[in-house]
N, C-alpha and C positions, 0 to 999 in steps of 0.2 A: 326331617319332615319328608315323608315319601310323596312324590308327585305322581298323580294319576291323570292320564289324558282324558279329557272330556270331549267326546266326539259329538259334533252337531251336524245335522243334515244340511247340505247346501241348499240355498234358496235358488230356485230355477227361474231364470229370466229368459223368456222365449224371444227369439229374434222378431223384430218388427218386419212384417212382410207386405203390409198394405197401409196406405194413408188412413189416418183416423181423424174424425171431427166430432164435435159434440152433437148429440141428437137435437138439443135445443141450442142453436147458435148463441154464443155469448154467455151461456149458463154453464159454468164449470161444475155445478152440482149434478148436471145431467150426464148420463153415461156416454162413452165413445161409441161411434159406429163406423164401420168401414166405408170409405169414400173413394171415388175415382181420383186419379191424379189431377185432372182438370179442376174438379170441385175443390180439392184441398189447396191446390196452388192459388186458385182464385180467392178463396177465403183468406189465405195467408197474406196475399198481396193487398186485398181490400183493407185488412186491418192495419197494415203498415201505412197505406195511403191515407186512411182516415186519421191516424195519429198525427201524421205529418201536416195534413191540411188544417186540422183543428188546433194543434198545439205547437207546430213548428218542427223543423228537422231534428233539433236536439231532444225531442221527446222520444226518439228512437235510439236503441242500442243493440249492438251485435256482440254476442259471446262466441268467439271462434274457438277452434278445437286444437289442442296441442298434440293430439294423437293422429290427426288427419295430415294430409300431405301439405307440402309447401304450396302447391298449386291451388289447393282448396283455400288455404289461408290467404293467398294473394287475391283470389276472387272474392272472398268474404269481406276483406277490407276495402276492395274496390267497390263492392256493392254498397257498403256503408257510406263511402265518401261520394260516389258518383250518383247512385240511385237515391239514397236518402239524404245526402247533403250534410253529413255530420262526421266528426272524427270520433264518435263514441263507439270504439271497438276495442275489445280487450279479450284476455283469455286466462286460463288457470295459471299462467306465468305470474299473475298478480298475487296468487296465494302462495307461491313458492319462491321463485328466483328473481322477482322484480328488483329486490334490493341488490342482487349481484349485478344486474344490468345497470342500475343507477350508479352503483359504486364504481364499477369498471369504466363506465362512460365518463364519469366525472374526473377520473384520473388519467385514463388513456385515450378517451375519445370514441371508444367502441365497446359494446357490451358483451363480447365473447371471451371465453377462457383463452389464456395466452399460449397454451401449449397443446401438443398432440398426446394421445394415449401412449404412443410408442415411447415418448420421452420419459414416461414414468418408469419404463424398463431400464433406462440408462441414466438414471440420476443417482445421487449419493445419499439424499435424505428425503423422506416423504413425511409430511405432516398432514394427518387426517384430522381436521378440526370440525367438530360438530357434525360428523358424518359416519354413520354405520354403513360404509360402502359394501361391506361383505354381504349385507342383506338388501340394501336399497339400490345398489349399483353393482350387481354381481359380475357383469361383463367387464366393466372397468376394473373391478378388483382383481381379475385375472392378470391384468397388466401390472397391478401393484405387487402381486405375488411373484411375478417374473422379476420385477425390480428387486424385491427382497432376496430372491435366489441369486441375483446378479451382484449382491453385496450391499444394497441400499439399506440404511437404517430407517425404521419407521417409528414415529411418535403419534399417539392417539390422544386427542383432547376432546373429552366428552363427559357429561355428567354421569353416564352409565358406562360400566365396563362391558362393552358390547362384544359381539363376535369379531368385529374389526379390531378392537383393542387387544384381543387375545393374540393377534399376530404382531403386536407392536413391541418394540424394545422397552417402551415406557408408556404408561397410561397416566394422564393428568386428569383426574376426576374433579372437575370444577363445579361449583354451585351454579345452578341454572341462572342465566342472565348476567354472568360476570365475565363474559368473553373480552370486553374492552379492558377492564382492569388487568386481566391476564396478559393480553397483547401489549398493553402499555408497560407492564413490568418486564416482559421479555425485551421490549425495545429499550427500556432504560438500562437493563443489564448489558445489552449489546453495546450501547454508547459508553456506559461507565467502564466497561472492559476494553474500550478502544477497539472494538471488533467491527464497527460499521465500515462500509465501503465508501471512504471519503471521496475518492475520485468519482465514483458513480453519483453519489449524492450531489456533489458540486456541479457535475456536468448535466445531469438529467432531471433534477428535481427542483422544486421550490418549497419554501416554508420550513426548512429543516430547523432553524434556530427556534422558531415558535413551537415546533413539534418537540424539540428537546426540552424546552421549558415546560410543556404540557405534561410529559411523562416523568419529569424529575421527581414528583412526590411518590410515584409508584415504586417504592422499594420492594425488595423481595419479602420483607417481613409484613408490610402492609398488604401485598398481594396475597400472601398466605392467609391473612386474617379475613380478607374479603372473598377470595375465591375458594378457599378450602384446599388449595393445592400446596403441598409442602414447598418451602422456599428453595430447597435443594433441587427439587424437580423442575421448578421454573428456571433456575440458573442453568441446569443441565440442558434444557430445551434451547435456551437463548444461545449458549455457546455452541451447541451442535448445529443449529440453524445458521449461525453467523460464520462458522468455520468451514461448513460444507462447500465444496467447489461448486456443486449444483444442487439445488433443492426445489422440490415441488410442494406447494402449499395448497391443499384441496379442502373444500368445504361443501356442505349442503344445507339442509333446512334447519339444522341446529344453530346455524348462524343467521339465517335470513328470516325465519318465522318468529320475529320479535317486533315489538313496537318501535324499536330502534335498529331494525335489520340493516338498513343502509349504513348506519354508523358502524355496526359490527363488521361489515364488509370492508369499509374504509380502514378500520383498525388492523385487519389482516393484511391488506394491500400495503399499509405502512411498513410492515416488516419486510416485504419484498423490496420496497424502495430503499430501505435502510441498508440492506445487504447486497443489492444488485442482483437478486434472484428473480429476474424477469428480463425478457428480451434476448435470451440465449437458449441454445438447445439444451434441454434437460433442466432448465430453471424457469419457473413460472408460477402463476396462480390459476387455479382451476375450479370453478363452480361446477359441480356435477349435476346435470339435469335429470329429473326424475321420470319424464315421459319421452317417448321416442322423438317428439318434434317440438318440445318447448322452445328450444333455440330457434328453430325454423319459423315458428309462428311469429316471433318478434322480428326476425330477419325479413319476413314478408310484409311487415307493416301492420300486422293484426294487434297493434297497440295504439293508444290514443295520441302519442306525441311524436311518432316517427312514421314516415313513409317507407315503402320497401327499400331495403338496403340501409336501414338505420339513418335515413336522411331526415333531418329535423324539419318538421312542418312549419316552424317559424322562419325558416330560411326562404326568402323570396325566390331565389334561383331554383332551389329544389322544388318548391311548389309549382313554379311556372312550367318546369319540365313535364310534370305529371298532368297539369292542366291542359297543356298543348296536346299531349298524347291521348288524353281521355276526353278532350273537348268539354271541360266542365270547370267549375270554380270550386277550389278546395278552401274551406274556412281557415283563415290564418290564425288559428288558436288551437290549443290542445283540447282533446275531447275528454270524456269522463273515463277514469279508471274503473275497474270492477268495483272497487270500494266506493267510489263516487256514485256509481250506478245504483247501488243498494241504498245509499243515503238519499238519492234523488227519488227512488221509489217511495221511501218513507214520507217524503214531503210532497208527493204528487207531481213531481216534475218529469218523471219518466213514465211513459204510457204504453210503449210497445217494445218488446224484446224478441230478437231472433237468436235462439240458443242452439248452437251446433255442437253436438258431442260433449257437452259439459253437464254437470249435475250439481249446480250450486245449492239446490235445496238441501243437500246433504254434505257438501264439501266446504261450505262457508263456516267460519267461526260463528258461534251462537246460532246454530242451524234453525232453531225454532223461529227466531226473528227473521232469518233469511227467507224461510218458507212463507211466513206471513206477508212479507213484502212482495214476493213473487205473486202471491195470490191476489194482491190488490191491483195488479196491472190490468189495463184495459184489454191488452192483446198479447198473448204469449204463444210463439211458434217454436216447437222443439224438433230438431232434425237429428236423428240418432239411430243406433242399431238395436237398442233395447228400450223398453218402457220404464225408464228411470223414474225416481220420485219426482224430478222436475218435469219429465214428460207427462206424468199423471196429472199435473196441474195445468197443462197447456190447453189452448183452444184448438190448435191444429198440430198433429204429429206427422212428420214426414220420414218414412223409412229410408235410411241411407245404407251405403256399403261400408264394409270394414276396411280401413285404409291399409292395414298390414297384409291383407290376403285377397281383397276383391277389387283393388284400385291400382291404376298406374299413376306414377308420379315420382316425387322425391321427398326425402326427409333430411333434416340436419341434426346431427348429434352434438354432444357437449364439446367436442373438440373442433366444432365448426365444419365438420365433414358432411358434405352433401352426397347422398347416396340414392341410387335408383331403387324404387320398389315397383313390383309388377303384379298384376292380377293373376292369381293362381286358381281361384275358385269362382264359380258362378254365384252371384248374390241370390238369396232366397226370395221367392215370390216376386213382388213388384218393386223390391228395393232398387234404388237408383243411385248413381254416383253423385256425390255432394255438389260437384261443379255443375252438372247438368241441372240439378234442382235449383241451385242459386240462379243460374241463367234463365230458367223458366219463370222464377218469381220476378226477376229483373224485367223480363219481356212484358209481363203483365203490368209493370210500372213504367213502361215506355222506353225500355233500353234493350235493343236487339243485339245481344252479344252472340257471336258465332265462334266457338272454339272447336276445331276439328278433333282435338284430343288434348291430353295433359301437356304434351310437348309444346303445343301452340301457346298455352298459358305460360309455360316456362320461358319461352322465347320472348314473350312480352315483358316478363320480369327482367330478363337479361338485358333488354334494350333500355331499361330504366334504372337498373342497379349496377354501378361499376364494379362492385365487389363480386358480382355473379356473372359478368359478361363472358368470361372465358370458360364457363361451364356449359358446354353443349351436352345434349343427351349422349351423343356419340362418345365424347371424352369421359363423361361420368361412367359410361358402360365399360369402355376399354380400360380405364384406370381404376375401376372399382371405387370411385368416389374422389372428390377433391375438396380441399379446405378453402374457405374464403379467408381473405380477399383473393380473388382470382380474376384480375382484370384483363388478362391476355389469353387468347385462344391457343397460343403456341408454347407459352412458358408454364412451368409448374410453380405453384405458390410455395413459400416456405412453410414449414410445419409450425413455426412459432411466430408470435406477433411482437411488434415494438422493438425490433433489433436496432432501429434508428437511435434509441436511447444510448447506445454504446458508441455513437459517433458524435463528437461535440458539435460539429457544424450542423449535422442533420437534426440533432436534438433541439438546437436553438432555432433552426428554420421551421421545425415542426411544432411540437407541443411538449413543453416540460411537464413532468408528472408532479402534481402537488401532493404534499403530505396532508392527510385528513386530520383536522384538529377536532377530534370527537371526544366527548366526555362520557363518563360512566352514568348510566340512567337505569336504575333497578327495574325489575318487572312491575307492571302496573297493578296486577292483582296480588296484593300482599298476603302472605300467610299470617294467621293470628290464632288465638285460642279456638275460635269457631271453625276455622279452615286451616288446619295445621300442616297439611300435606301439600307439597308442590307436585302438580301433575305436569308431566311433559309427554308429548305425543310424537309419533313417528310411524315408520313403515316396518313391515315384516317381510321376510323373504317370500313367503308362500302366497301373499295376497296383494291386491292392487287397488289403490285409491278407495272409492266408495263401494268396492266389492261387486259391482254390477257384472263385471266380466269374470273375475277370478272366483266370485262366490257362486258361480253357476255350475260348478262341477265338484265332485268329491276328490279329495287329495289326501294322501297319507300324511302330509305336512300340516294340513288345515286343522286348527283346533278352536276356531271361533274367537270371539273377543273375550278378553280377560282384563281385569285390573291387576297389573303386576306390582307386587310389593317385595321389599327385601325380607329376608328371614326374620330379622329383629322386629319389624313392624307387624308382620303376620302374627308373631308370638305376642306382641303387645296388644293387638286387637283381638287375640284369641280366635283367629280364623285359620282354616285349613284350605288346601288346594281344592278347587271346585266348589267351595261354599259361596253362595250368593251373598253379596253385600250391597248396601246402598252407598252410592257415590254421589256426593252433592257438591255443587259449586254455588257461587252467588247468582248464577243464571239458570241452572237446571239441575235435574236429578235423574240418574239412571241406576239400574241394578245390573251387576255384572259378577261373574264368578271370579274367584281369586286365583292367581298364579304366583308362585314364589320364584323370584329371580335373584340369585346371589350377586349379580352384577349391579344391582341397585344399592344405593346407600340409604340409611335411615332418613325418613322424611321425604323421600322421592318415590313417586308412582309413575307408571308408564301405561299408556293405552294407544290404540290406533283408531283410525276412522274406517277400517276395512269392512266392518260388519254393522252398518247403521241400522239394518233391519232387526238385528239382535240387540245391539247396544249402540245408541246414537251418541258417541263420544263428543261430537261437536255441540251437543246441548250444553256441555260443561265449559267449552273454551270461550275466551273473551275476545270481543271485537275491539281490541286496542290496536290501532293501525300505525304503521310507520308513516310519518307525515310526508316523506319523500317518495316512497315506493307504493304505499297503500297496502302493504302486507300485514296481516293480522298476527297477533302474538299467540299462535297455537302452542308454543313450547313452554308457556309459563302461566298456568292457571292454579288457583288455590282451591283445594278440595278438602272434604272430610270423609272418612270411612266409618260406616256404622253397620254393626251386625243386624240382621233381620230377625224379627221375632218369630216364634214357632208358627203363629197364625199367618204371618206374611210369607213364610216359606211354603206353607201348605197352599196359600192362595195363589 
């Protein structure tokens, strides 16, 4: 079947250059008009004040930005807690790696990956599980390629035979949603073959006997039946991982974007505990973050259950430190997650939202429902660089600067490395830095914050977060970045975490790592005769999230949105490349052209959310959320494919 590229014109998003307000205040059906900064900021603040006075502090929520700087995220969460008096702050971390943070925190006490990128170059085995890093994390994948060139073996575990899998020694093509059975079968085989690290398990972990009993039923033959992976391939992975001197286990959204994403993460961490592949150079577990500052947003406290430096809000001592520094009272309870916020919108408990650099009207699962809930808010303020779909629904739009080119500050990547960013371009029109905008809104609500520059914000963060205290701007510049924890201004932090687990006395004085007793729980949206195809979603190399940035320019790589099918399914449905088809789920319907991918297996389709103005894929996805992390099951929807009639094609 010959594939023909179907070129599509990029959608142009013009940069926001001036504040926008509605011609008729409070009427979102009325058009926008250009406003002065004073008018827009006053309207924004008045709406927040009104919601707080009429409905209480928890009627407000902040959506912070994982693409903006650490300093912006620090001020955004401070605004939420100090100015508005609530812990309702979250970000897109909730839609991607919140299960990683929850799983890692439950086992190790902190939510960051345990290793550095450099260590992947000097390990013996790399397992890429649910991660097409070649496309989704190309910079990190260069380190993977160096590791392979240095002699490391690589295994890829993924429902699709991706570009990443092409570099692997072995590809384990599992059925969507069967990661826990596969991980349990690997663990059982390691134990049955007497390959587990008994000394490490005894010294550093708890719950081994219960875990051993849990995985006992998951024989190689049962794993093959449930996961679709041949028993020999499961055995090969188990022996290779256990026998390796050093091994890196990496995952992304193929693990986390499930209704049981945190359990998936715990199942993978179990393998590292069983073999001792954590707490040593070259051995660790690594969630790969998808945006430049997803890790940093959480580190800065832009999440509802942690203060900056991942300090638990429920801890009286942590709370008191911030209350004294900020001269305020912080509610001793967790705030709403992003998932909770949309549920609260549905039931009229959330009235005002300040959205900075996020586009939930198109990025949330079941996007039609998400947009409807946003539209029902009393007051929506969006601070961004483009007029996204979410911004088009706002009462007030505030033009900001682009963090990667027009702002000073820092960001934190997947390996916990904090790096300086510097303004290289002058922002267009009247666009202003996020921190300045936040401080001006705060001043209209009675809080006079004066930050001379981003470094002043960073120094305030350093004074409150022990993990960041040793990271002065000068050191970050001279050393080209530092990894947390970095509590000392004179010493360099280690590249890996949890080395204490290898010292019996330190392990017992600190925190033993518990095995996760997690059970298999199949996808919520079951396939049947009416919806026989499993749709999984993900990223492509050439595009970015909801396409607002990457969709604004022409690219030789860009081919728009397709529904990708395997050759057998394309043949069965009688469709050819480029032919428009109807794609339906139990929630919505879209039309999309076909692309044929031999890396897919029969019964599996693939789409992205990169081109929602062409094909709104998230109309199809299901809002089935992980009860621990709140992340939706983007990776496992049931759909059907239908050919369009001649009249539909003409129309």
